[in-house]
KOLDRENMI-979305 format. One record per residue: residue in three letters; x, y, z of N, C-alpha, C in turn. Coordinates in nm, 3 decimals. Layout:
<nuses>
 rest      nX      nY      nZ     caX     caY     caZ      cX      cY      cZ
  ala       X       Y       Z       X       Y       Z       X       Y       Z
...
</nuses>
This chain:
<nuses>
 rest      nX      nY      nZ     caX     caY     caZ      cX      cY      cZ
  ser   0.417  -0.191   0.291   0.498  -0.115   0.187   0.651  -0.176   0.209
  gly   0.680  -0.215   0.307   0.815  -0.228   0.347   0.895  -0.364   0.308
  val   0.786  -0.464   0.245   0.819  -0.569   0.183   0.926  -0.554   0.075
  thr   1.023  -0.638   0.107   1.100  -0.653   0.015   1.155  -0.786  -0.069
  ser   1.097  -0.898  -0.001   1.090  -1.022  -0.076   0.984  -1.113  -0.032
  ile   0.937  -1.205  -0.120   0.852  -1.299  -0.088   0.910  -1.448  -0.116
  gly   0.917  -1.550  -0.035   1.008  -1.668  -0.093   0.897  -1.742  -0.162
  asn   0.953  -1.868  -0.231   0.893  -1.955  -0.317   0.753  -2.015  -0.237
  gln   0.658  -2.010  -0.330   0.528  -2.105  -0.288   0.466  -2.026  -0.164
  ala   0.513  -1.907  -0.118   0.462  -1.825   0.001   0.325  -1.844   0.027
  phe   0.200  -1.814  -0.081   0.077  -1.824  -0.090   0.028  -1.927  -0.165
  ser   0.121  -2.015  -0.221   0.063  -2.130  -0.295  -0.057  -2.201  -0.242
  asn  -0.152  -2.252  -0.318  -0.276  -2.315  -0.250  -0.361  -2.261  -0.159
  cys  -0.337  -2.116  -0.124  -0.406  -2.045  -0.027  -0.550  -2.023  -0.146
  lys  -0.630  -2.120  -0.101  -0.754  -2.094  -0.219  -0.842  -2.022  -0.134
  ser  -0.852  -1.984  -0.030  -0.928  -1.871   0.055  -0.883  -1.730  -0.001
  leu  -0.793  -1.702  -0.026  -0.740  -1.561  -0.077  -0.869  -1.501  -0.183
  thr  -0.884  -1.370  -0.132  -0.987  -1.308  -0.222  -0.915  -1.198  -0.295
  arg  -0.797  -1.133  -0.248  -0.727  -1.043  -0.285  -0.574  -1.032  -0.232
  val  -0.477  -0.979  -0.288  -0.347  -0.958  -0.249  -0.331  -0.819  -0.260
  thr  -0.284  -0.746  -0.160  -0.237  -0.611  -0.181  -0.098  -0.592  -0.123
  val  -0.010  -0.534  -0.242   0.118  -0.500  -0.197   0.160  -0.363  -0.228
  glu   0.173  -0.320  -0.094   0.199  -0.138  -0.122   0.337  -0.090  -0.165
  ala   0.438  -0.186  -0.183   0.566  -0.129  -0.196   0.565  -0.065  -0.350
  leu   0.610   0.037  -0.368   0.633   0.130  -0.494   0.730   0.029  -0.597
  thr   0.809  -0.040  -0.551   0.908  -0.109  -0.638   0.890  -0.238  -0.606
  pro   0.835  -0.332  -0.694   0.817  -0.486  -0.704   0.899  -0.555  -0.598
  pro   0.879  -0.624  -0.503   0.951  -0.676  -0.415   1.001  -0.815  -0.494
  thr   1.104  -0.849  -0.470   1.169  -0.973  -0.517   1.084  -1.089  -0.470
  ile   1.036  -1.164  -0.579   0.956  -1.289  -0.536   0.998  -1.415  -0.591
  gly   0.985  -1.515  -0.532   1.030  -1.695  -0.573   0.924  -1.712  -0.678
  thr   0.949  -1.856  -0.718   0.835  -1.913  -0.810   0.729  -1.956  -0.708
  asn   0.617  -1.958  -0.804   0.475  -2.003  -0.770   0.430  -1.946  -0.628
  val   0.469  -1.832  -0.608   0.421  -1.760  -0.472   0.253  -1.736  -0.498
  phe   0.190  -1.715  -0.600   0.050  -1.711  -0.602  -0.013  -1.828  -0.669
  ala   0.047  -1.921  -0.680   0.003  -2.043  -0.780  -0.132  -2.094  -0.712
  asn  -0.242  -2.149  -0.778  -0.359  -2.193  -0.738  -0.428  -2.115  -0.623
  thr  -0.438  -1.969  -0.638  -0.506  -1.892  -0.550  -0.630  -1.820  -0.587
  asn  -0.690  -1.906  -0.693  -0.810  -1.861  -0.732  -0.821  -1.745  -0.816
  asp  -0.690  -1.737  -0.883  -0.682  -1.610  -0.957  -0.728  -1.475  -0.897
  cys  -0.707  -1.475  -0.748  -0.745  -1.345  -0.686  -0.654  -1.233  -0.773
  pro  -0.746  -1.125  -0.746  -0.643  -0.985  -0.799  -0.552  -0.989  -0.709
  ile  -0.436  -0.906  -0.761  -0.333  -0.864  -0.696  -0.305  -0.704  -0.679
  tyr  -0.317  -0.639  -0.602  -0.348  -0.498  -0.620  -0.197  -0.443  -0.552
  val  -0.154  -0.326  -0.667  -0.036  -0.265  -0.627  -0.058  -0.113  -0.670
  pro   0.023  -0.030  -0.634   0.037   0.119  -0.646   0.004   0.131  -0.787
  ala  -0.095   0.239  -0.808  -0.142   0.247  -0.952   0.000   0.282  -1.053
  his   0.097   0.363  -1.000   0.185   0.415  -1.095   0.286   0.291  -1.080
  ser   0.289   0.193  -1.029   0.366   0.066  -1.016   0.339  -0.043  -1.123
  val   0.209  -0.027  -1.163   0.138  -0.157  -1.229   0.246  -0.214  -1.351
  asp   0.279  -0.126  -1.429   0.358  -0.177  -1.548   0.513  -0.245  -1.482
  ala   0.556  -0.179  -1.373   0.656  -0.239  -1.304   0.639  -0.357  -1.265
  tyr   0.560  -0.390  -1.181   0.514  -0.539  -1.138   0.492  -0.616  -1.272
  lys   0.412  -0.563  -1.347   0.353  -0.658  -1.450   0.499  -0.710  -1.557
  ser   0.596  -0.632  -1.549   0.723  -0.669  -1.608   0.852  -0.729  -1.545
  ala   0.818  -0.734  -1.397   0.913  -0.792  -1.321   0.944  -0.923  -1.316
  thr   1.061  -0.975  -1.293   1.087  -1.111  -1.280   1.004  -1.178  -1.167
  asn   0.923  -1.301  -1.209   0.838  -1.370  -1.157   0.703  -1.309  -1.122
  trp   0.690  -1.167  -1.111   0.562  -1.091  -1.127   0.504  -1.125  -1.260
  ser   0.561  -1.118  -1.359   0.491  -1.143  -1.483   0.413  -1.242  -1.515
  thr   0.437  -1.352  -1.411   0.336  -1.481  -1.429   0.227  -1.434  -1.406
  tyr   0.209  -1.355  -1.304   0.060  -1.286  -1.290   0.049  -1.176  -1.356
  ala   0.088  -1.138  -1.429   0.030  -1.001  -1.485  -0.091  -0.963  -1.520
  ser  -0.183  -1.076  -1.563  -0.327  -1.054  -1.589  -0.385  -1.037  -1.460
  arg  -0.350  -1.051  -1.348  -0.406  -1.043  -1.221  -0.390  -0.913  -1.141
  ile  -0.247  -0.855  -1.202  -0.235  -0.729  -1.134  -0.304  -0.599  -1.182
  gln  -0.351  -0.538  -1.057  -0.414  -0.431  -1.081  -0.377  -0.303  -0.981
  ala  -0.445  -0.180  -1.018  -0.383  -0.071  -0.942  -0.496  -0.072  -0.803
  ile  -0.428  -0.056  -0.702  -0.502  -0.058  -0.553  -0.615   0.054  -0.584
  pro  -0.740  -0.014  -0.546  -0.870   0.057  -0.567  -0.872   0.192  -0.478
  thr  -0.922   0.297  -0.520  -0.907   0.431  -0.474  -1.058   0.463  -0.382
</nuses>
């Protein structure tokens, strides 16, 4: 929940990822291609922050993968 930024290509080509969970209410700043080539795994974020993530700079690239954290 305390993550404020993720650098360029941080998880790029990590094909073994099955999901990503980010608990920060405000979308952290992310670089480019952070989740490129990660088997289109879901990116879970707080339910009331889904729209903010989907429209945030560079997060919008992954909008189709962003979902609410399962309860």
